[in-house]
C-alpha positions as a printed Julia matrix, in Angstrom:
343×3 Matrix{Float64}:
 127.04   99.61  139.35
 129.85   99.51  136.91
 127.87   97.48  134.69
 124.89  100.07  134.4
 127.0   103.01  133.93
 129.07  101.21  131.22
 125.47  100.48  129.5
 124.3   104.4   130.05
 127.82  105.65  128.77
 127.65  103.71  125.59
 123.97  104.38  125.14
 125.08  108.33  125.4
 128.15  107.65  122.72
 125.51  105.72  120.35
 123.0   108.6   120.59
 125.71  111.35  119.78
 127.32  109.42  116.84
 126.32  111.56  113.66
 123.74  110.05  111.58
 123.67  110.77  107.96
 120.32  110.89  107.6
 119.46  112.73  110.65
 122.23  115.18  109.28
 120.24  115.17  106.28
 117.13  116.23  107.85
 118.7   119.07  110.3
 120.15  120.63  107.03
 116.86  120.31  105.11
 115.34  121.97  108.16
 118.04  124.65  108.25
 117.66  125.3   104.32
 113.93  126.11  104.34
 113.63  127.49  108.01
 114.01  131.06  106.74
 111.65  130.75  104.09
 108.67  133.21  105.07
 106.56  132.79  102.04
 102.66  132.17  102.6
  99.91  133.12  104.93
  98.75  131.68  108.35
  95.19  130.65  107.38
  92.87  133.27  109.18
  89.45  132.2   107.62
  88.72  130.34  111.14
  89.63  132.74  113.79
  91.52  130.13  115.95
  93.88  129.6   113.18
  95.18  132.76  112.82
  97.02  132.67  116.15
  99.39  130.19  115.02
 103.12  131.4   114.87
 104.73  131.4   111.4
 107.78  130.48  112.61
 106.82  127.0   114.02
 108.25  124.19  111.76
 108.88  120.54  112.23
 109.83  117.64  110.12
 109.55  114.1   110.96
 110.16  110.79  109.33
 109.21  107.49  110.48
 110.2   104.24  108.73
 107.99  101.06  108.27
 110.44   98.98  110.48
 109.39  101.84  113.39
 112.28  104.24  113.46
 111.41  107.93  113.91
 113.9   110.98  112.78
 112.62  114.35  113.64
 114.01  117.7   113.86
 112.48  121.19  114.77
 108.99  121.61  116.31
 107.79  118.08  115.94
 106.19  117.83  119.36
 103.87  120.98  118.79
 100.49  120.17  118.9
  97.99  121.9   116.01
  94.73  120.77  114.36
  94.63  117.98  111.94
  91.83  119.86  109.64
  91.56  118.2   106.18
  94.02  115.99  107.0
  91.73  114.05  108.94
  89.73  113.41  105.6
  91.67  110.62  104.27
  91.7   108.72  107.52
  87.77  109.07  107.95
  87.51  107.78  104.67
  88.98  104.45  105.76
  86.74  104.22  108.74
  83.83  104.78  106.57
  85.16  101.98  104.25
  85.52   99.69  107.04
  81.94  100.56  108.35
  80.07   99.96  104.8
  82.27   98.74  102.51
  83.8    99.96   98.92
  80.86  100.13   96.82
  78.23  101.79   99.23
  80.63  104.31  100.17
  81.24  105.17   96.54
  77.35  105.17   95.85
  77.47  108.36   98.19
  81.16  109.97   97.63
  82.85  109.9    94.17
  86.62  109.78   94.09
  87.23  112.04   91.01
  89.7   114.68   91.19
  88.18  118.04   90.79
  89.78  121.62   89.84
  87.36  123.42   92.27
  88.16  124.45   95.31
  87.8   122.64   98.47
  85.23  124.19   99.72
  82.94  124.95   96.76
  79.48  124.47   96.7
  79.07  121.84   93.8
  78.13  118.36   93.04
  78.62  116.22   90.29
  76.17  116.94   87.67
  75.15  113.48   86.81
  75.29  111.54   89.92
  74.6   114.44   92.58
  77.78  113.02   94.31
  80.52  115.14   96.1
  83.39  114.6    93.66
  85.78  113.2    96.31
  86.55  112.46  100.26
  89.17  115.1   100.3
  86.75  118.3    99.33
  84.5   119.54  101.95
  81.29  118.07  100.34
  82.94  114.39  100.34
  84.23  114.71  103.97
  80.95  115.96  105.34
  79.29  112.95  103.53
  81.73  110.5   104.39
  81.4   111.83  108.55
  77.75  111.01  107.78
  78.54  107.38  107.06
  80.68  106.44  110.7
  78.65  104.29  112.47
  77.65  105.21  116.0
  74.38  105.63  118.03
  74.99  109.02  118.37
  77.14  112.01  117.87
  79.35  111.18  121.07
  79.96  107.5   120.08
  80.75  108.39  116.54
  83.31  110.77  117.74
  85.07  108.3   120.15
  85.12  105.55  116.99
  87.07  108.33  114.93
  89.2   109.26  118.06
  90.23  105.61  118.77
  90.98  105.13  114.96
  93.57  107.73  115.11
  94.75  106.37  118.3
  95.53  103.2   116.51
  97.43  105.29  113.53
  99.74  107.04  116.19
 100.0   105.17  119.16
  98.88  107.47  121.75
  95.3   109.08  122.69
  94.05  112.31  121.11
  91.83  115.06  122.07
  89.24  117.93  120.15
  90.89  121.23  120.39
  87.32  122.9   121.65
  88.3   126.68  121.02
  89.0   125.4   117.28
  85.76  123.36  117.03
  83.62  126.16  118.35
  85.36  128.7   115.9
  84.48  126.28  113.15
  81.04  125.57  114.28
  80.39  129.52  114.6
  81.9   130.33  111.04
  80.46  127.22  109.18
  77.41  128.33  107.38
  79.16  127.29  104.05
  79.77  123.97  105.0
  76.13  124.04  106.41
  74.96  124.96  102.86
  77.02  122.28  101.28
  75.24  119.58  103.75
  72.04  121.0   102.9
  72.52  120.67   98.97
  73.89  116.75   99.55
  70.31  116.4   101.86
  68.35  117.61   98.91
  69.89  114.92   96.56
  69.58  112.17   98.89
  73.45  112.02   99.55
  73.22  112.5   103.24
  70.77  111.88  106.41
  68.57  114.73  107.74
  70.87  114.75  110.92
  72.5   117.67  109.6
  74.13  119.42  112.82
  75.21  116.04  114.18
  77.02  115.37  111.08
  78.5   118.66  110.74
  79.44  118.46  114.44
  81.63  115.27  113.79
  82.95  116.96  110.55
  83.94  120.03  112.67
  85.49  117.82  115.44
  87.42  115.59  113.41
  89.16  118.61  111.85
  89.82  120.22  115.25
  91.83  117.03  116.63
  95.09  117.83  117.94
  98.14  116.31  116.25
 101.78  116.67  115.69
 104.13  116.44  113.16
 105.44  112.88  114.43
 101.68  111.79  114.43
 101.66  112.61  110.79
 104.66  110.65  110.35
 103.48  107.71  112.12
 100.05  107.84  110.5
 101.73  107.74  106.77
 103.94  105.3   108.02
 101.17  102.91  109.11
  99.52  103.34  105.66
 103.05  102.67  104.09
 102.97   99.59  106.28
  99.91   98.16  104.96
  97.74   99.6   107.78
  99.64   98.31  110.61
 101.47  100.74  113.09
 105.05   99.99  112.91
 105.88  100.81  116.53
 102.92   99.22  118.44
 102.1    96.67  115.83
  98.44   97.16  116.09
  96.28   97.39  112.71
  94.68  100.7   111.99
  92.68  100.18  109.2
  91.75   97.01  107.29
  94.52   95.83  104.59
  92.05   96.11  101.92
  91.36   99.57  102.09
  94.6   100.82  102.35
  94.95  101.14   98.51
  91.64  103.09   98.29
  92.54  105.75  100.87
  96.28  106.13   99.4
  94.86  105.88   95.95
  92.7   108.89   96.46
  95.36  111.1    98.62
  97.6   110.64   95.15
  95.03  112.1    93.22
  92.95  114.49   95.25
  95.11  115.02   98.73
  96.89  118.59   98.05
  93.6   120.29   97.0
  93.93  122.13   93.47
  97.49  121.62   93.51
  96.92  117.78   93.31
  98.27  117.38   89.73
 101.41  119.29   90.3
 102.32  117.28   93.49
 101.8   114.09   91.52
 104.43  115.76   88.78
 106.66  116.81   91.38
 106.65  114.84   94.42
 104.68  111.6    93.14
 103.83  110.62   96.74
 100.47  110.1    98.69
  99.67  113.04  100.65
  97.15  115.19  102.63
  97.48  118.6   103.52
  95.46  120.67  105.95
  94.93  124.31  106.49
  96.66  124.05  110.13
 100.04  123.22  108.47
 100.42  119.92  108.3
 101.52  117.51  105.45
 101.5   113.75  105.65
 102.92  112.08  103.04
 103.6   108.25  102.28
 106.56  106.12  100.44
 104.6   102.75  100.35
 106.68   99.88  102.1
 109.12  102.39  102.91
 108.43  105.46  104.84
 105.92  107.91  106.21
 106.85  112.0   106.45
 105.21  114.36  108.61
 105.59  118.14  108.46
 104.4   121.07  110.14
 104.62  124.76  109.44
 101.59  127.14  109.25
 102.08  129.51  106.44
 100.28  128.43  103.38
 100.16  129.14   99.62
  97.12  130.22   97.86
  95.99  126.93   97.44
  95.94  125.95  101.14
  99.18  123.87  101.43
 102.06  124.67  103.75
 104.96  126.28  101.94
 107.65  124.75  103.77
 106.01  121.69  103.79
 105.85  121.41  100.04
 109.26  122.33   99.82
 110.45  119.56  102.19
 108.27  116.82  100.63
 109.96  117.74   97.13
 113.18  117.54   98.13
 113.03  114.42  100.09
 111.34  112.71   97.26
 114.0   114.13   94.71
 116.98  113.29   96.91
 116.0   109.78   97.6
 114.47  108.93   94.5
 111.04  108.19   96.32
 108.53  109.53   93.4
 106.15  106.59   92.87
 106.92  106.56   89.03
 110.8   107.03   89.59
 112.21  103.86   87.27
 115.7   104.3    88.92
 114.67  103.3    92.42
 117.0   104.55   95.39
 116.19  102.17   97.94
 119.84  100.84   98.57
 120.59  104.42   99.01
 118.13  105.38  101.36
 118.72  102.28  103.38
 122.2   103.33  103.8
 121.2   106.59  104.72
 118.78  105.67  107.22
 120.2   102.72  108.77
 123.98  104.15  109.66
 124.41  104.08  113.31
 120.68  104.98  114.04
 119.87  101.28  115.8
 118.48  102.72  118.58
 117.04  105.97  117.41
 113.26  106.43  117.46
 110.71  104.9   119.91
């Protein structure tokens, strides 16, 4: 009994020791918590119900340590962040060349929901705009819509280590207001870029966008890609290593809507945002970042999320093109007394 009490006391003492990195994240959260710029998305009615005060920051390292502050367990719909990961599943199903014959990988200055295709090839510009994501959803293998959705949900479970569900009110809301996406799908059908199962592919697209996640999930998803496609906590492979570079390359060039160029310049991390307020960002071989804050800027990106990612990138030298690497400083901050932090 005495030994058990001693072990419990030791664990409690270690948990309460101040961690430099955890202290840093708390200060970062406090710095931007009062930032009230941006507007909650309302073009999908269910999204307008989000509380603009919700705000969470989570960082997961490639060796499985997790640091979080704020509303990191609050569920919200993944929205466009799903596009990058479903693109990875399509690559596993068909290979690089076939997928590229249906969806290009070129950045575009057009809005994410623009009804436009490449004039020369008739392909959608990339998998991160709605046209490309709909075409990608059409590529997911399965005998029917139910089987295809199950494969998508199973994929996300491999990334996060937990089961996921579709938020039905958001799915139905997206389906009811999705005529612009139907127009995009029919335009692609006209040019032979998608199959004729229009409603089934759109349902899968709306469902993948309506999957419930947390900021912690987004950090684990990013950490999995940063770790070469292997979940650093469960040890399970989420995506074939051959296609990790495809996914994170397109995230880097196209993942932040038409803010992507500015993002590369200022933050320099592969990332994907969603109008639900989430951002997932990858520091390859180091860590994954997940943020959640519903108010969005004019381009559809979380205002607080951009500020947090920019601060992390600058403070720890995470920018991909930073010539003066800060690996040693980052390791010192994270390791500290956090041997038992995380899962």
